[in-house]
VEXDREN-77547 format. One line per 4 residues: number of its first residue (from 1); their letters; for each residue x, y, z of N, C-alpha, C. Coordinates in steps of 0.1 Angstrom, whole numbers. Layout:
BEGIN
NUM> A> X:Y:Z:X:Y:Z:X:Y:Z  ...
//
This chain:
BEGIN
1> XXXX> 1207:1113:1081:1201:1125:1076:1212:1134:1069  1210:1137:1056:1220:1146:1050:1217:1160:1052  1226:1169:1047:1225:1183:1050:1212:1189:1045  1208:1185:1033:1196:1190:1027:1184:1187:1036
5> XXXX> 1183:1174:1040:1172:1170:1049:1173:1178:1062  1185:1181:1067:1186:1188:1080:1181:1202:1078  1184:1208:1067:1180:1222:1065:1165:1224:1061  1160:1215:1053:1146:1217:1048:1135:1209:1054
9> XXXX> 1139:1198:1061:1128:1190:1066:1123:1195:1079  1117:1207:1079:1112:1214:1090:1097:1209:1092  1093:1208:1105:1079:1204:1107:1069:1214:1102  1056:1209:1101:1046:1218:1098:1044:1228:1109
13> XXXX> 1039:1240:1107:1038:1250:1117:1026:1259:1114  1020:1264:1125:1009:1273:1124:1012:1286:1132  1009:1298:1126:1010:1310:1133:997:1318:1132  993:1324:1143:982:1333:1142:987:1348:1144
17> XXXX> 979:1357:1138:982:1371:1140:969:1379:1138  969:1392:1141:958:1400:1138:946:1398:1147  949:1395:1160:938:1394:1170:933:1409:1171  919:1410:1172:914:1424:1173:920:1431:1185
21> XXXX> 924:1443:1182:929:1452:1193:919:1463:1193  909:1462:1202:898:1471:1201:902:1485:1205  913:1487:1211:917:1501:1215:922:1508:1202  927:1500:1192:932:1506:1180:925:1504:1167
25> XXXX> 918:1493:1167:912:1488:1154:901:1497:1149  900:1499:1136:889:1506:1130:877:1497:1131  865:1503:1129:853:1496:1130:848:1489:1117  855:1491:1107:851:1485:1094:852:1470:1095
29> XXXX> 843:1463:1088:843:1448:1088:855:1443:1080  863:1435:1086:875:1430:1080:873:1415:1077  878:1410:1066:878:1396:1063:889:1389:1070  890:1376:1066:901:1367:1071:910:1363:1060
33> XXXX> 923:1362:1063:932:1357:1053:941:1346:1059  942:1335:1051:950:1324:1055:961:1322:1045  973:1322:1048:984:1320:1039:990:1306:1042  991:1298:1031:997:1285:1032:1010:1285:1024
37> XXXX> 1021:1284:1031:1034:1285:1025:1039:1270:1022  1041:1267:1009:1045:1254:1005:1060:1255:1003  1067:1250:1013:1082:1252:1014:1089:1242:1006  1099:1246:998:1107:1238:990:1105:1240:975
41> XXXX> 1094:1245:970:1092:1248:956:1081:1239:950  1069:1244:949:1058:1236:943:1060:1235:928  1059:1223:923:1059:1220:908:1045:1223:902  1044:1236:898:1031:1240:892:1027:1232:880
45> XXXX> 1037:1228:872:1034:1220:860:1028:1207:863  1032:1201:875:1026:1188:879:1012:1190:886  1011:1201:894:999:1204:901:988:1208:892  991:1216:882:981:1220:872:987:1218:858
49> XXXX> 987:1206:853:994:1202:841:988:1209:829  996:1215:820:991:1222:808:990:1211:797  979:1203:798:977:1192:789:976:1196:774  972:1209:772:971:1214:758:984:1218:752
53> XXXX> 995:1219:760:1008:1223:755:1015:1211:749  1017:1210:736:1023:1198:729:1037:1196:733  1044:1205:740:1058:1203:743:1059:1196:757  1048:1195:764:1049:1189:778:1054:1174:777
57> XXXX> 1050:1165:769:1055:1152:769:1070:1151:766  1075:1160:758:1089:1160:754:1098:1163:766  1093:1171:776:1101:1176:787:1101:1166:799  1091:1159:801:1090:1151:813:1082:1138:811
61> XXXX> 1088:1129:803:1082:1117:799:1078:1108:811  1085:1108:822:1082:1100:834:1073:1107:844  1070:1119:841:1063:1127:851:1049:1132:846  1044:1126:835:1032:1130:829:1020:1125:838
65> XXXX> 1011:1134:841:999:1130:849:989:1124:840  985:1112:843:976:1104:834:961:1105:837  958:1108:849:944:1108:854:940:1122:860  944:1132:852:942:1145:857:927:1148:858
69> XXXX> 923:1157:867:909:1161:868:906:1172:858  895:1171:852:892:1180:841:889:1195:846  895:1204:840:892:1218:842:887:1225:829  896:1225:819:893:1230:806:902:1222:796
73> XXXX> 900:1225:783:908:1217:773:923:1219:774  928:1230:780:942:1233:781:948:1229:794  941:1231:805:947:1228:818:939:1217:825  947:1208:832:941:1198:840:944:1201:855
77> XXXX> 940:1192:864:943:1194:878:948:1180:883  958:1180:891:964:1168:897:953:1160:904  952:1147:903:942:1139:909:942:1140:924  953:1144:930:953:1145:945:945:1157:950
81> XXXX> 941:1166:941:934:1178:945:919:1178:943  913:1167:948:899:1165:946:890:1175:954  894:1178:966:886:1188:974:887:1202:967  899:1205:963:900:1218:956:892:1218:943
85> XXXX> 892:1207:936:883:1206:924:869:1209:927  864:1204:938:850:1207:942:848:1222:945  858:1228:951:857:1243:953:857:1250:940  865:1246:930:864:1252:917:850:1251:911
89> XXXX> 844:1239:912:830:1238:907:820:1246:914  823:1249:926:814:1257:934:817:1272:934  826:1276:925:830:1290:924:836:1296:936  844:1287:943:850:1291:956:866:1290:954
93> XXXX> 871:1289:942:885:1287:941:890:1292:927  902:1296:927:909:1301:915:923:1296:914  928:1294:902:942:1290:900:949:1302:893  961:1305:898:970:1314:891:982:1306:886
97> XXXX> 984:1306:873:995:1297:867:1005:1306:861  1017:1300:860:1029:1307:855:1031:1320:863  1032:1318:876:1032:1329:886:1043:1327:896  1049:1338:901:1057:1338:912:1062:1352:915
101> XXXX> 1068:1353:927:1076:1366:929:1087:1367:919  1090:1378:914:1100:1380:904:1114:1378:910  1117:1366:914:1130:1362:920:1135:1350:912  1147:1350:907:1152:1340:898:1165:1333:902
105> XXXX> 1170:1335:914:1183:1329:918:1182:1315:924  1170:1311:927:1167:1297:930:1173:1292:944  1175:1301:953:1180:1298:966:1168:1297:976  1167:1286:983:1156:1284:993:1156:1296:1003
109> XXXX> 1167:1299:1008:1168:1309:1019:1164:1323:1014  1169:1327:1002:1166:1340:996:1151:1340:992  1147:1329:985:1133:1328:980:1123:1329:991  1125:1322:1002:1115:1322:1013:1115:1335:1020
113> XXXX> 1126:1342:1021:1127:1355:1026:1119:1365:1018  1120:1364:1005:1113:1374:996:1098:1371:996  1094:1358:997:1080:1355:997:1074:1361:1010  1081:1362:1021:1075:1367:1033:1077:1383:1034
117> XXXX> 1088:1388:1029:1090:1402:1031:1083:1410:1020  1082:1404:1008:1076:1411:996:1086:1421:990  1098:1420:994:1109:1429:989:1118:1421:981  1122:1425:969:1129:1417:960:1144:1416:963
121> XXXX> 1149:1424:972:1163:1423:977:1162:1414:990  1167:1402:990:1166:1393:1001:1173:1399:1014  1167:1396:1025:1172:1400:1038:1174:1415:1040  1166:1423:1033:1167:1437:1034:1156:1444:1042
125> XXXX> 1147:1436:1047:1135:1442:1054:1133:1434:1067  1129:1442:1078:1126:1436:1090:1111:1434:1092  1103:1437:1081:1089:1436:1082:1084:1428:1070  1072:1422:1071:1067:1414:1060:1055:1421:1053
129> XXXX> 1052:1417:1041:1041:1424:1033:1028:1423:1041  1025:1412:1047:1012:1410:1054:1012:1418:1066  1023:1419:1073:1024:1427:1085:1022:1442:1082  1028:1446:1071:1026:1461:1067:1012:1463:1064
133> XXXX> 1005:1454:1057:991:1456:1054:983:1456:1066  986:1448:1076:978:1448:1089:981:1461:1096  993:1467:1095:995:1480:1101:985:1490:1095  984:1490:1082:975:1500:1075:961:1498:1079
137> XXXX> 957:1485:1081:943:1482:1085:941:1483:1100  951:1485:1108:951:1487:1122:945:1474:1129  950:1463:1125:946:1450:1131:958:1442:1136  970:1448:1138:981:1441:1142:980:1433:1155
141> XXXX> 975:1440:1165:971:1434:1177:982:1425:1183  980:1412:1183:989:1402:1189:992:1391:1179  1004:1385:1181:1007:1373:1173:1007:1361:1183  1000:1350:1180:1000:1338:1188:1010:1329:1182
145> XXXX> 1023:1330:1186:1033:1322:1181:1045:1324:1190  1055:1314:1190:1067:1315:1197:1076:1325:1190  1077:1324:1177:1086:1333:1169:1078:1338:1158  1074:1351:1158:1066:1357:1148:1072:1356:1134
149> XXXX> 1066:1350:1124:1071:1349:1111:1074:1363:1105  1084:1364:1097:1086:1377:1090:1074:1382:1083  1067:1373:1077:1055:1376:1069:1045:1385:1076  1043:1383:1089:1033:1391:1096:1039:1402:1105
153> XXXX> 1052:1404:1104:1058:1415:1112:1056:1428:1106  1051:1438:1114:1049:1451:1109:1057:1461:1117  1053:1474:1115:1060:1485:1122:1054:1486:1136  1041:1484:1137:1035:1485:1151:1041:1474:1160
157> XXXX> 1041:1477:1172:1046:1467:1182:1036:1455:1183  1041:1443:1181:1032:1431:1182:1036:1424:1194  1026:1421:1202:1028:1414:1215:1027:1399:1211  1037:1391:1216:1037:1377:1214:1031:1370:1226
161> XXXX> 1021:1361:1223:1016:1353:1234:1014:1339:1229  1020:1330:1236:1019:1316:1232:1017:1307:1245  1005:1301:1247:1002:1293:1259:1011:1281:1258  1017:1278:1270:1025:1266:1270:1016:1253:1271
165> XXXX> 1022:1242:1267:1014:1229:1267:1018:1221:1279  1026:1226:1288:1030:1218:1300:1017:1217:1309  1016:1206:1316:1005:1203:1325:1003:1215:1335  991:1220:1336:988:1231:1345:992:1245:1341
169> XXXX> 1000:1246:1330:1004:1260:1326:993:1268:1321  983:1262:1315:972:1270:1310:964:1277:1321  962:1270:1332:955:1275:1344:964:1286:1350  977:1284:1351:986:1294:1356:985:1307:1348
173> XXXX> 985:1305:1334:984:1317:1326:971:1325:1328  960:1318:1330:947:1324:1332:948:1332:1346  953:1325:1356:954:1332:1369:963:1344:1368  974:1343:1361:983:1355:1360:976:1367:1353
177> XXXX> 968:1364:1342:961:1375:1336:951:1381:1344  944:1373:1352:934:1378:1361:940:1387:1372  952:1383:1376:959:1392:1386:964:1405:1379  968:1404:1367:973:1416:1360:961:1426:1357
181> XXXX> 949:1420:1355:938:1428:1353:935:1438:1364  939:1434:1376:937:1442:1388:946:1454:1389  957:1454:1381:967:1465:1383:969:1473:1370  964:1467:1358:966:1474:1345:956:1485:1344
185> XXXX> 959:1494:1335:950:1505:1332:951:1508:1317  941:1514:1311:941:1518:1297:943:1506:1288  953:1509:1278:955:1498:1267:960:1485:1273  968:1486:1284:973:1474:1290:962:1465:1296
189> XXXX> 952:1472:1302:941:1465:1308:932:1459:1297  930:1466:1286:923:1461:1274:930:1449:1269  943:1449:1268:951:1438:1263:949:1426:1272  950:1428:1285:948:1417:1295:934:1411:1294
193> XXXX> 924:1420:1292:910:1415:1291:908:1406:1278  914:1411:1267:912:1404:1255:919:1390:1255  932:1390:1260:939:1378:1261:932:1368:1271  926:1373:1281:919:1364:1290:907:1358:1283
197> XXXX> 900:1366:1276:889:1360:1268:893:1350:1258  905:1353:1251:910:1344:1241:914:1330:1247  920:1331:1259:924:1318:1266:911:1310:1269  901:1317:1275:889:1310:1278:882:1304:1266
201> XXXX> 884:1311:1254:878:1305:1242:886:1294:1236  898:1292:1241:907:1282:1236:909:1270:1245  900:1268:1254:902:1257:1264:899:1243:1258  908:1239:1249:907:1226:1243:920:1219:1245
205> XXXX> 919:1206:1244:932:1198:1245:937:1196:1231  945:1205:1227:950:1205:1213:963:1198:1212  964:1188:1204:976:1180:1203:981:1178:1189  972:1180:1179:976:1178:1165:987:1187:1160
209> XXXX> 997:1182:1154:1008:1190:1149:1010:1188:1134  1002:1180:1128:1002:1178:1113:995:1189:1106  998:1192:1093:992:1204:1087:977:1204:1087  970:1192:1086:956:1192:1085:950:1195:1099
213> XXXX> 957:1189:1110:952:1193:1123:954:1207:1126  965:1213:1122:968:1227:1124:957:1236:1116  954:1231:1104:944:1239:1097:930:1239:1104  926:1227:1109:914:1226:1116:914:1236:1128
217> XXXX> 925:1235:1136:926:1244:1147:925:1259:1143  932:1262:1132:932:1276:1127:918:1281:1124  911:1272:1117:897:1276:1113:888:1278:1125  889:1270:1135:881:1271:1147:884:1284:1155
221> XXXX> 897:1288:1154:900:1301:1161:897:1313:1153  898:1312:1140:896:1324:1131:881:1327:1130  872:1317:1132:858:1320:1131:852:1327:1144  860:1327:1154:857:1334:1167:857:1349:1165
225> XXXX> 848:1356:1170:847:1371:1168:859:1378:1175  865:1372:1185:876:1377:1192:889:1370:1188  888:1362:1178:900:1354:1173:908:1361:1163  918:1354:1157:927:1361:1148:921:1363:1134
229> XXXX> 925:1373:1128:921:1376:1114:930:1370:1104  942:1366:1108:952:1361:1099:958:1348:1105  961:1338:1096:969:1326:1100:978:1323:1089  989:1317:1093:1000:1313:1084:1003:1298:1087
233> XXXX> 1001:1289:1077:1004:1275:1078:1016:1272:1069  1026:1265:1075:1037:1261:1067:1036:1246:1064  1037:1242:1051:1037:1228:1047:1051:1225:1041  1059:1218:1047:1073:1216:1042:1073:1204:1031
237> XXXX> 1086:1202:1026:1089:1190:1018:1084:1190:1004  1084:1202:998:1081:1202:983:1094:1202:975  1105:1198:980:1118:1199:973:1120:1185:966  1114:1183:955:1114:1170:949:1124:1168:938
241> XXXX> 1137:1167:943:1148:1165:933:1149:1151:927  1143:1141:934:1144:1127:929:1131:1120:932  1128:1110:923:1116:1102:925:1104:1110:928  1101:1120:920:1090:1129:923:1077:1122:921
245> XXXX> 1076:1113:911:1063:1106:908:1054:1115:899  1043:1109:895:1033:1115:887:1020:1115:894  1011:1106:890:998:1105:897:1000:1101:912  1010:1093:914:1013:1089:928:1028:1092:930
249> XXXX> 1032:1092:943:1046:1095:946:1047:1106:956  1060:1111:957:1062:1121:968:1055:1134:966  1055:1139:953:1048:1152:951:1033:1150:952  1028:1139:947:1014:1136:948:1009:1136:963
253> XXXX> 1017:1130:971:1014:1129:986:1014:1143:992  1023:1152:988:1023:1166:993:1011:1173:988  1007:1171:976:995:1178:971:982:1173:978  982:1160:982:971:1155:990:970:1163:1004
257> XXXX> 982:1165:1010:982:1173:1022:976:1187:1020  980:1194:1009:975:1207:1006:960:1206:1004  955:1196:997:941:1195:995:933:1193:1008  938:1185:1016:932:1182:1029:932:1195:1038
261> XXXX> 943:1202:1037:944:1215:1045:933:1225:1041  931:1226:1027:921:1235:1022:907:1230:1027  904:1217:1027:891:1212:1031:890:1215:1046  900:1212:1054:899:1214:1068:896:1229:1072
265> XXXX> 903:1238:1065:900:1252:1067:885:1255:1064  881:1251:1053:867:1254:1049:857:1248:1059  859:1236:1063:850:1229:1073:850:1236:1086  862:1240:1091:863:1246:1104:860:1261:1105
269> XXXX> 861:1268:1094:858:1282:1094:843:1285:1095  834:1275:1091:820:1277:1092:815:1289:1084  807:1297:1090:801:1309:1083:811:1319:1079  823:1319:1086:833:1329:1083:840:1326:1069
273> XXXX> 838:1314:1064:843:1310:1051:839:1321:1040  827:1326:1042:822:1335:1032:830:1348:1031  837:1351:1042:845:1363:1042:860:1361:1043  864:1349:1037:878:1345:1038:885:1343:1025
277> XXXX> 898:1346:1024:906:1342:1012:918:1334:1017  920:1323:1010:932:1315:1013:941:1316:1001  954:1317:1004:964:1319:993:976:1310:996  980:1302:985:992:1294:987:1004:1302:981
281> XXXX> 1016:1301:988:1028:1307:983:1039:1297:983  1048:1298:974:1060:1290:973:1072:1298:968  1084:1294:972:1095:1303:969:1099:1303:955  1097:1292:948:1099:1291:933:1093:1278:928
285> XXXX> 1092:1277:915:1087:1265:909:1098:1255:907  1096:1245:898:1105:1235:894:1109:1236:880  1120:1229:876:1124:1229:862:1113:1223:853  1112:1228:841:1102:1222:832:1106:1208:828
289> XXXX> 1119:1206:826:1124:1193:823:1127:1184:835  1123:1172:834:1127:1163:845:1142:1161:845  1148:1158:857:1162:1155:857:1165:1140:856  1178:1136:857:1182:1122:856:1178:1114:867
293> XXXX> 1172:1120:878:1168:1112:890:1153:1110:891  1146:1113:880:1132:1113:880:1125:1123:889  1132:1135:890:1127:1146:898:1128:1159:890  1127:1170:897:1128:1183:891:1136:1192:900
297> XXXX> 1143:1201:895:1152:1210:903:1146:1224:905  1153:1232:912:1148:1246:915:1145:1253:902  1134:1260:901:1130:1267:889:1125:1281:891  1115:1285:884:1111:1299:884:1095:1299:886
301> XXXX> 1088:1298:875:1073:1299:875:1067:1287:882  1056:1290:889:1048:1279:896:1033:1282:894  1026:1277:904:1011:1279:904:1007:1283:918  997:1291:919:991:1294:932:976:1291:933
305> XXXX> 972:1285:944:958:1282:946:952:1292:955  940:1297:951:932:1306:959:919:1299:962  914:1301:974:901:1295:978:895:1304:989  881:1303:990:874:1311:1000:862:1317:994
309> XXXX> 853:1321:1003:840:1327:999:841:1341:994  852:1347:995:854:1361:989:855:1360:974  858:1348:969:858:1346:954:844:1345:949  841:1351:938:828:1350:932:826:1340:920
313> XXXX> 837:1339:913:837:1329:902:850:1322:901  850:1309:899:862:1302:897:868:1304:883  881:1304:882:888:1306:869:902:1302:870  909:1301:859:923:1300:858:928:1312:851
317> XXXX> 937:1319:858:943:1331:853:958:1328:850  961:1330:837:975:1328:833:977:1334:819  989:1340:818:994:1345:806:1004:1334:802  999:1323:796:1008:1311:795:1019:1314:785
321> XXXX> 1032:1312:790:1043:1315:781:1047:1304:771  1042:1292:774:1045:1280:765:1057:1273:770  1059:1261:766:1070:1252:770:1080:1249:760  1079:1256:748:1090:1255:739:1103:1260:745
325> XXXX> 1114:1254:740:1127:1257:746:1129:1272:746  1126:1279:735:1128:1293:734:1120:1301:744  1109:1295:749:1100:1303:758:1103:1300:772  1112:1291:775:1116:1288:789:1125:1298:794
329> XXXX> 1125:1301:807:1134:1310:813:1148:1303:814  1158:1309:808:1171:1303:808:1171:1289:803  1162:1286:793:1161:1273:787:1159:1262:796  1152:1265:808:1150:1254:817:1137:1255:826
333> XXXX> 1132:1267:828:1121:1269:837:1109:1275:831  1097:1271:836:1085:1278:832:1087:1293:836  1084:1301:826:1085:1316:829:1073:1321:837  1076:1329:847:1066:1335:856:1062:1348:849
337> XXXX> 1050:1348:843:1045:1359:836:1035:1367:844  1031:1362:856:1023:1369:865:1031:1372:878  1031:1384:883:1038:1388:895:1029:1384:907  1034:1375:916:1026:1371:927:1023:1382:937
341> XXXX> 1031:1393:936:1028:1404:945:1014:1411:941  1011:1410:928:998:1415:923:987:1407:928  989:1394:929:979:1385:934:976:1388:949  987:1389:957:986:1392:971:979:1405:973
345> XXXX> 983:1415:965:977:1428:966:962:1428:964  957:1420:954:943:1418:951:936:1412:963  942:1402:969:937:1395:981:936:1405:993  946:1414:995:945:1424:1005:934:1434:1003
349> XXXX> 932:1437:990:920:1446:987:907:1439:991  906:1427:988:893:1420:991:891:1417:1005  901:1414:1013:899:1410:1027:901:1422:1037  910:1431:1034:912:1442:1043:906:1455:1038
353> XXXX> 901:1456:1026:895:1468:1021:905:1479:1018  918:1476:1016:928:1486:1013:927:1490:998  931:1502:994:931:1506:980:944:1501:974  943:1497:961:955:1492:954:967:1502:954
357> XXXX> 964:1515:953:975:1524:953:982:1524:966  975:1523:977:981:1522:990:989:1510:992  984:1499:987:991:1486:988:1004:1486:980  1004:1491:968:1016:1491:960:1026:1500:965
361> XXXX> 1022:1512:971:1031:1522:976:1037:1518:990  1028:1513:999:1031:1512:1013:1033:1498:1017  1029:1488:1009:1031:1474:1013:1042:1468:1005  1042:1469:991:1052:1463:983:1062:1473:977
365> XXXX> 1060:1486:979:1069:1497:975:1073:1495:960  1062:1492:953:1064:1491:938:1053:1499:931  1056:1511:927:1046:1520:922:1040:1515:909  1046:1506:902:1041:1501:889:1034:1487:890
369> XXXX> 1032:1483:902:1026:1470:904:1012:1469:898  1010:1459:888:997:1458:881:986:1454:891  974:1459:888:962:1456:897:955:1444:890  953:1433:898:946:1421:893:933:1419:900
373> XXXX> 928:1429:908:916:1427:916:904:1422:907  902:1429:896:890:1426:888:891:1412:881  903:1408:877:906:1395:871:903:1384:881  905:1386:894:904:1376:904:890:1376:911
377> XX> 885:1388:914:874:1389:923:861:1394:916  862:1398:903:849:1403:897:840:1391:894
//
């Protein structure tokens, strides 16, 4: 295993947050939000190929998708994304292309930090954009994870609770909470009561650790009225520097995982799907040109997939910059013409009911952040 594999070959992971805290939460109906982080840098040009751009074949002769799924005369969809294509046809999905956080230094560590913090200066914030939004919506409650991701950390105190998988530990946890219920008062008693209910609602032998299994588990928990409002799923291994492939290959296999994760979430969310938005994030895109190893290197602009019943009409949203050399960022990357923070802000509006002015000022600290709610959700 080389250093790159040691650093970036992390396993898939699932994090829950936003369990209802009835002592604090407002009574307004809140939607569900699931964030899928595609770690390593999604190649948006491969995932949603701009087949109408005449410069595409000149840049990546060995990476041209031949059997793309039809969307419109200009954009296709990678054949690995068949389930997502069905969601598009059912007006339950949207693609944002030539998009990313306005970060251009191409470092995995910095890029992933910015994606989660929402702050353009890396490692400058102890809270994440989703955590700050949950603070505003008063749904911070608890985080079901061993190590709370930066993305969902907010100013409010978040209690971490993670049931162990050792034999007998689940019963011990339940007995401990029942004992604590006898001595707690006020908010602490309410916390113990809710956690006790959540453990009872989770009495399943859960073993799956692959992204699809985690997505299924996430959906079953999120559809519960006392379950989490927020989940974060990490899908690793999008760092395709060599042998990327086109219709088939390493990147195609990763897209199949994303497609299956989206389907698993829809199937397991049940009726709650109608009140859910799913968003994919990635730290950066890939170079427009293929490299000498049949892969792509760290870039800038990428694509984001949105799915869920909160969407009313499927569409592709893009201010396409073009693939001519003069239009590429630093003569190498797809230019990101859409700020991913605006996409996230629109999704927070739709799911949490926050005002855009509040989101741009108190979540992203960017008073000039454009509003894309109508473009995405109208």
